[in-house]
Each structure stands twice: as C-alpha cells, then as structure tokens.
C-alpha positions in Angstrom: -8.7 -3.4 -8.9 -5.5 -3.0 -10.8 -4.4 0.1 -12.7 -1.8 -0.1 -15.5 0.6 2.8 -15.0 2.8 4.1 -17.8 6.3 4.2 -16.2 7.3 7.0 -18.6 4.5 9.2 -17.5 5.2 12.4 -15.5 4.6 12.0 -11.7 1.3 13.4 -10.4 1.5 16.5 -8.2 -0.5 16.6 -5.0 -1.2 19.5 -2.7 -1.5 18.2 0.8 -2.5 19.8 4.1 -1.4 18.3 7.4 -1.3 19.6 11.0 1.8 21.5 12.1 2.5 18.7 14.6 2.6 16.0 11.8 4.7 18.3 9.6 7.2 18.9 12.4 7.4 15.3 13.4 7.8 14.0 9.9 10.5 16.5 9.0 12.3 15.8 12.2 12.2 12.1 11.4 13.3 12.5 7.8 16.2 14.7 9.1 17.3 12.1 11.6 17.4 9.5 8.8 19.6 11.7 6.7 16.8 12.3 4.1 16.5 15.4 2.0 13.6 17.4 0.6 12.8 15.1 -2.2 12.5 12.2 0.2 9.2 13.6 1.5 7.5 12.6 -1.7 8.9 9.1 -1.6 7.9 8.8 2.1 4.3 9.8 1.4 4.1 7.5 -1.7 5.3 4.5 0.4 2.9 5.3 3.2 0.0 5.5 0.7 0.9 2.2 -0.8 1.1 0.5 2.6 -2.3 2.0 3.6 -4.0 0.9 0.4 -2.5 -2.6 0.8 -3.7 -2.7 4.5 -7.2 -1.7 3.6 -7.4 -4.2 0.8 -6.3 -7.0 3.2 -8.9 -5.9 5.8 -11.6 -5.8 3.2 -10.7 -9.4 2.1 -10.6 -10.5 5.7 -14.1 -9.0 6.3 -15.5 -10.8 3.3 -14.0 -14.1 4.3 -15.0 -13.9 8.0 -16.9 -17.0 9.1 -15.9 -19.0 6.1 -14.8 -22.6 6.6 -11.0 -22.9 6.9 -11.0 -26.0 4.7 -13.0 -24.3 2.0 -10.6 -21.3 2.1 -7.6 -23.5 1.9 -9.1 -25.3 -1.1 -9.5 -21.9 -2.8 -5.9 -21.0 -2.1 -4.7 -24.3 -3.3 -6.7 -24.0 -6.6 -5.4 -20.5 -7.2 -1.8 -21.5 -6.6 -2.2 -24.5 -8.8 -3.6 -22.3 -11.6 -0.6 -20.0 -11.3 2.0 -22.7 -11.1 0.5 -24.8 -14.0 -1.2 -22.4 -16.5 
C-alpha cells in the first residue's frame, strides 16, 4: 500500500500517551544526544517508519514461507528486469 503525501501539507498532530518510564528514558536519551524538544517528533516519526517497514517485511516473509527458492529468485529476477528495462 502506498500513499501519496503532499509535501506542502501541514504536519499531522498526534496526542500520545506513554508510560512514565518510557518518557524518562527517551528524554534522557535525546538529551545525551544533544537533541532538543522538536527532535522528539522526528524521533517518533522515524521509529514509526521503521516499525511499519519491519511489519511489512515480516508479512511478506510469512506469505513466502515454504516457497521454492528457485521460484522466488525467478520472481525477483523478473521484477528487476522489468525495472531495469521498462
């Protein structure tokens, strides 16, 4: 699934609730990295992107579990060929 995002659009605002332990740990970590208040949003956005990517990869692995390696390689080769030679 791919969503087209208007880069000129205003950022979405979220209201999040986390445990006091996570809050303290994250703020301490950001502080040790020299990050400021606005960096919390960037940190959360990056974490969400990584989690979405990880879950997508796991879903694909689950779907392909038990498939023949040669058949999977043929699919990969066909996809690469289609991209390289449109």
